[in-house]
C-alpha positions, 0 to 999 in steps of 0.5 A: 063497084061501078060508076055512072053519070045519070042523075038518078043513079049514084056515081059509085055503086055495088056491081050487082045493082042496076036501074034508076033510083026512085024519087020520093018524099022523105015522109014516104020512107020515114015517119016521126014519133015523140017520146013522152018521157021526161027527166023525172024518169031518171033513176040511179040504178036504171037499166036503160040510158035516158037521153035529152038533146045534149046526150045521156042524162042518166038511167031509167027503167022505162024504155021507149022502144026496142027498135033502133031509131034515128033521133033528131034534136028538135030545139036548142043550139044543136037543132037538126043534129042526127044521132043513131039511137041504140036499142032500148034507149029512151029520150025526152020530148026534146027530140024526135024518133025517126022510123022507116016505112019499108026502108033500111034505117041505116040507109035513111040515117046516112041519106038524112045526113046529106040533106042538111035538115037544119036549114028547116029550123025556125024561131028567133029565140030558141030555134025549133025544127019540125018533121012536117017541114023537112019530111017534104024534102025530095029524095032518091032511094033504091030498092031495099036490097041496095039500101041494106048493102049501102047501110051495112057498108057505112055502118062498118065504115063508121065502126072503123072510124070509131075504133080509130078515134079510140086509138087516138084518144088512148094515145093522148091519154097515155101522153097526158099520163106520162107528162104528169109523171115525167115532170115534177108536180106542184110542190115536188122537185123530182118527177115520179117517173124517171129514166134510169141513170138520172137522179137529183132534184130539178131546179126551178127558174123564171122563163126570163132567167132561162132564155130570151123572150121576144114578141112578134112584130107587124107582118110585112104584107108587101112581102107575104107570100102563099109559098116561100122559104121562111114561114111567117107564124101568127098567134093562130092554132090553125095550119100550125100558125103559119099565115104565109112566107117570106122569101128573103128574111126571117127573125128566128134562126134556131130552135125555139118555142112559140107561145100564144098570147091571145085566145088559147093563151100560153100554148107552147110549140117547139119550132126547129126552123127559121121563121118570123113571128108576128103580133101576139105571138111570143118566142122563147129562145134558150141555150139551157132548155131543149125546145121540145122539153120547154114546150112540154114544161110550159104547157104543163104549167097551164098559163091560161088557167093561172091568168084567168081574166087576162085577155093577153099574155105579154112578153114581160108577163111570160118572163115571170112564169117559172118552170122546173128543169133538169140537166140537158142530158135528161131533157134530151131523153125526155124530149126524144121520148115525147117526140116519138109519142107525138109521132105515133099520135100524129100517125094515128090522127092521119089514119083517122083523117083518111078514114073520115075523108074516105067516108065523105067521098063515098057519101058523095058518090054512093047517094044520088 
């Protein structure tokens, strides 16, 4: 690939192509169609998928076109969302089909994804978007050979992202399956799946009887730093809950489990470092429970669903929840297994993120 700084040339380009891209209106290289199909076209044993604005709504024996089209949601909350439609698919009148005039359909799809056409939506109630408005957008396009090359490149990259996404989802399903079998379910006292050498029933106790539960305090804003020695952790799912650092103090000094008290109530996370919890974050410290084991056990009891309608989980409330636990040796074994599985998931998620970042970077550089 080669690079360029010319405004009518992409910054990154396949080496066999030269010359400036041509400026046109989106409507010069594409056109819109509407499907006349409705939800009445749904059948139980149809051969083709029937879509509406939210996705597949069923099967149909009628197909709108044998071509591949770009579909755009015309109204509702997802207005302006683009999707590649497979051959023989059918959609309702809530969407537009976009076809091309002497252009590569995949190139136009990725080009339109960079245009942010949702900015053309109108309406104060249910928002709408119309092709006649966004088709006036100025775009730069190369010759059809270069379009084919770019379209094929991003199609293959999307396929890699799709496969990597499936790998992550498969590992997460595997993890959920193991957790269901490695912890006793409701009404049971032994797990359905167990490591060799362990037997006997698990005990059940309240969290308040298994350790010390404390609530986070107010943040010391005068001490809070962007970079420091000891994390300050809030009731937050982003950035592992870390909102800053203290340099000279911490409240929790050994392995523990944080539990969210607001929002996504009852989400547990094992911590193995010194930190300070702040308001609405709860902390469990126990000498009877392995922190990783406790994390999985607490997440298994699904506190949020059991507390429907309760806006906040307090320390006294958390203490009353019961979990089932086993010997420390068996806890350690389960924790090691789960930690290794979590590391595999994290590694695959990192690879997925890298592919997504790669695509974003290429999109920015390979289009004018």
